[in-house]
N, C-alpha and C positions, 0 to 999 in steps of 0.2 A: 443475442443481449439476456443478459439473467436476473430472472426474476428471483432473487434472494428473500426467502420467506424468513423472517426473524423468528421464528415461533420457537422460544427454550423450551420445550417436549425434555422436563429432564425426569426422566424416567428411568424405570427398573431394565430399558433395553439400549437406556442412551440415545441422546442429542443427535448423533452422525445418522442412525437406521432411520427415525421418522424424516430428518430434515434431506435425507438423501434422497429420497422418495418424492419428496415435495417438489427437488430442484431436477430430476431426473429427467423429466422431461422436456426441459429448455434445455440442457447441457448434451453436448456431442464431442465424444474423446480429442475429436482432432484440435478443440480449442487449449489444451494443456499443449500441444505440439506446436498450433499457433503464438501463444504467449512465449513458448521457451525461445522461439525464433524470434520474436519482438523484443524478447530482453539480450539475445545476442546481437542484432542488429544495434541495437541502444547502446551495449559495450564498444561495439567496434566503434561508432558513431563519435562515446564521449571518450575513448580511448585517445583521439585524436585532438580533441579542444579540451579537455581536462587536465588540471594539475593536481600532484600530492599535496594534501592526503585524501582531497577530496575523489579524487582519480581511484586511489585504492579503497574507499567507503566505497565507492559506487560498483567497480570490477567485485567487494567483497558481497553488495546485494544482487549483482546480476549471477554471479555465480551459483549462490545460495537456491537464486528463484529457479534458474534452469536446471539443477537437482530436483525441487520439489516437483515442479511441471512435470520434468522428465518420468521420473515417477507415479507421479499420479497417471502420465498416457498410460504407462505400464499394465502396472493393478489396477487400475481404470474403476476407483470408489473416491470414496471422501469427496464426493463432489461439492457438496455443502462449504465444507470447509475452505477449501480453493476457492469457492466463489464468495465467500463473508472475507478473507484476505485479502481478493483481488480489489473488494470496494473500495482498499485503501491508493487504489489507480485514480480516481478520483479527481487527486489531489492534479493529477497533471494536467488536466483541464484549465487551470488555473497557472500552472508554471511554464508550462511550453511558451505562452504567449509574455512574462518577465522576462525567461532565459532569449526570446529570441530578440526583443525589446534590447537588452543587456547587451549581447552583439552584435544585431545588423542595423538595428533601429532607435538610436536612442533618443533621437527628440521625443519618442513616443513614452518615455516616461515623465515626462509632463503634464499629459494629458489625464481627465478626470479618469475616464474607464477604466484604465491603465492601472490606476490607482486603487481602484473597488475590485478590481481581477485580484492585486496584491492583498487585499486587505478578508476574499474570497478564499485565496491561499493560504493563508494564516489560520482562518476558520475550520477550513477542512482538515486541514492540518490536526489540529486539534481534535475533531470528532470522525475522522477517519486512521489516524496511524494512531494518535498518544492515547486515544480512548479503544480505540479498536482491537490494536493487537495488546493491551492487557487481558481485553474480553475475551478474545479467541483464544487465549491462552487459559482464561480462568473455566472454560468452557469444555475445550481440551480436557483438561485434568479432570473435571466432574463426569467426563461421558468416561473416559480412559476407567475411573477408580470405578462407574458404575457399572460399565462393560466387563470388570475384573471378577466382582461379585457373582456373576451369574453362570453356572455351570456351561451350557451351549451358547457363549459370546463366540464370536465369528474372529480368532486371532488373529496380529496385524504383522506385520511384519516390522524387523528390528529396523529397517532404516528409515519406516514408516512414523513408528515410536520412537525413534529420537531426532531423526534429522528435521521431519516438519516442527517440533516446540522448538525446537533451539532456531531453525530459520526465523520464526516468528520473533524469539525472543533477539536476536540479533537484529533484525529489521527496525523495533521498537527501540532501541540502543541509537540505531544509525538516526532513526526519525527525530531521538533527541538530539541530538547532535546538529543533523540539518535544520531544525525548528530554532533553534538560536541562529542561523543563517541569516531563517527567512525573516525573522524578527529584525534582524537588524536592516536588512534590507527595505523591509517596509516601512521602516522609520524615516531611511535615506529616502526614499522616492516619495514618501510623505514630507520630507525637507524640500527636493527639487519641487514639489508640485505646488506648496505657498509658496516657493522662492520667483517661480515662474510666473504665476499669479499674482503676486502682492498681495497675497490675502494673511495679515496675522497670526501668528500659533493660536492664541486661546481663542479665536472664533472657531478655530474644526475641534 
């Protein structure tokens, strides 16, 4: 379990040095391997169930994620940045029941609890993706800028400096596309719920 401390210490030594030390006691390098493996398993399953263009979007997401987690395992640093970005996965807690109901249990889409689940998915998608990813990028740029002004700053590999922010930027744009889908699904599910329970729209 991650204990992400969002202490924004923008000092001359950069954010990652301070925050990595806070996260390190709770972080094991094998977590990188676990996350990479989880993405591979998800990709295999989605390759059998999803169709383009969503399939291509999901595969791009998994390829970028696996590349970053593999790099994190190899270099064994930037733990806080990985944890911060990983907070976006909280949306899966609400996405999985919605997908399961769509594929296997369509009658559940008329249940009130699933409607609230979809609303929470909508909210967490905004807070933990559409807001989180730009914040991640802003902090990364600020941190790297601060580190570049130090004579004794720890150098990072070109792969880390380029692929990490490009991945987050790519995930942000994908999240924008997926959010439109989620918004449409929420409206559709709310309509189904209202029709099933005979509740006028104006009362919701």
